[in-house]
C-alpha positions in Angstrom: 90.7 214.5 220.2 87.5 212.6 222.0 88.8 208.7 220.9 92.0 210.2 222.8 90.7 211.0 225.7 88.2 208.0 225.7 91.1 205.9 225.5 92.8 207.8 228.8 89.8 207.2 230.7 90.4 203.3 230.0 93.6 203.0 230.9 92.9 204.8 234.1 90.1 202.5 235.1 92.3 199.8 234.5 94.7 200.3 236.2 92.9 200.4 239.4 91.5 202.6 241.3 93.5 205.1 243.3 94.1 205.0 247.5 96.6 206.5 249.4 98.3 203.7 251.8 98.0 205.4 255.2 101.4 206.3 257.3 102.0 203.2 259.4 104.7 202.2 262.2 107.6 199.2 261.1 105.2 197.0 263.4 101.6 198.0 261.8 103.2 197.3 258.4 104.4 193.6 259.2 100.7 193.2 260.8 99.0 194.6 257.7 101.1 192.7 255.2 100.4 189.7 256.7 96.4 190.6 257.0 96.6 191.4 253.4 98.3 188.5 252.1 95.3 186.7 253.6 92.4 188.9 252.0 90.2 186.8 249.4 90.8 186.7 245.8 86.7 187.5 245.4 85.1 190.1 247.9 81.0 189.5 247.2 81.8 188.0 244.1 83.8 191.1 243.0 87.5 190.2 241.6 90.3 191.9 243.6 92.0 194.1 241.4 95.6 196.3 241.8 95.4 200.1 243.3 97.4 202.8 242.6 99.8 202.8 243.8 101.1 199.6 244.6 100.9 198.9 248.1 100.3 196.1 250.8 98.0 198.4 253.3 95.5 198.6 250.5 93.3 196.3 248.3 90.5 196.4 246.1 87.6 194.2 244.4 85.6 194.9 241.2 83.8 198.5 239.8 82.7 200.4 241.3 85.7 199.1 243.5 85.7 198.2 247.1 88.1 199.3 248.7 90.1 198.5 251.8 93.3 200.7 253.3 94.8 199.4 256.4 96.8 201.0 259.3 94.1 203.9 259.1 93.8 205.7 262.6 91.6 203.7 265.1 88.5 205.3 265.8 88.1 206.2 269.5 84.7 206.1 271.1 82.1 207.7 269.3 78.2 208.4 268.6 78.4 206.4 265.6 77.2 203.3 264.7 79.0 200.2 265.8 78.2 196.4 264.7 79.8 192.8 265.1 79.8 191.1 261.8 81.4 187.9 262.3 83.7 188.2 265.3 85.0 191.7 263.9 83.4 195.4 264.7 83.0 198.0 262.5 82.2 201.7 263.6 80.0 203.4 259.9 80.7 206.6 259.1 77.5 207.7 256.0 78.9 209.3 253.0 77.5 210.4 249.7 78.8 207.8 247.5 78.4 204.7 250.3 80.0 203.8 253.5 83.0 203.7 255.4 83.5 201.2 257.9 86.8 201.1 259.7 87.3 198.2 262.3 86.9 199.2 266.1 89.0 197.7 268.7 92.1 196.3 266.9 95.1 197.9 265.7 96.3 198.6 262.9 93.1 199.6 262.3 91.7 198.3 258.7 88.7 201.2 256.6 86.7 199.6 254.1 84.5 201.8 251.7 81.8 200.0 250.5 79.8 202.3 247.2 76.7 203.1 247.9 75.2 200.2 245.6 76.7 197.1 247.8 75.4 196.0 251.3 77.7 195.2 254.1 78.4 190.8 252.9 81.6 191.7 252.2 82.4 192.9 255.2 81.6 189.3 256.9 84.1 187.8 253.8 87.1 189.6 255.3 86.7 188.5 259.2 89.3 185.7 258.2 91.7 187.8 257.4 91.1 190.9 259.8 91.5 188.9 263.2 95.2 188.6 262.7 94.6 192.1 263.8 95.2 192.8 267.8 92.5 193.1 269.7 92.9 197.0 272.0 88.9 196.8 273.9 86.3 194.4 274.0 84.7 195.7 270.8 81.1 197.7 270.5 78.4 195.1 271.7 
């Protein structure tokens, strides 16, 4: 019985992280599909993985996974930390197991979750793709 449980765990981790695609309008979906096609195959030296369910709105790299969801709700004015990284502004929200970064001043917004042991370098590597998101404000600077 124990061997079966181990096989199940390995099979599930091979499937990639579970990410719920956000609900988006047709226009946002189209923009997100362009952006996710432009995402790099490697991020911070981590190889891109599949997500469950497979979606054009999500992406993941490495283990533990850096995850991305396109089409999340755009943050409004906030007291949370905001950083400009290679032309893209990010609102940072610490969580128990890392940090969640959400693009600021772009629609649709993109959420990236970085596990605790990663620095913010992967955010810079996403800039080329994310600069295709239309600006809604001047950003956080």
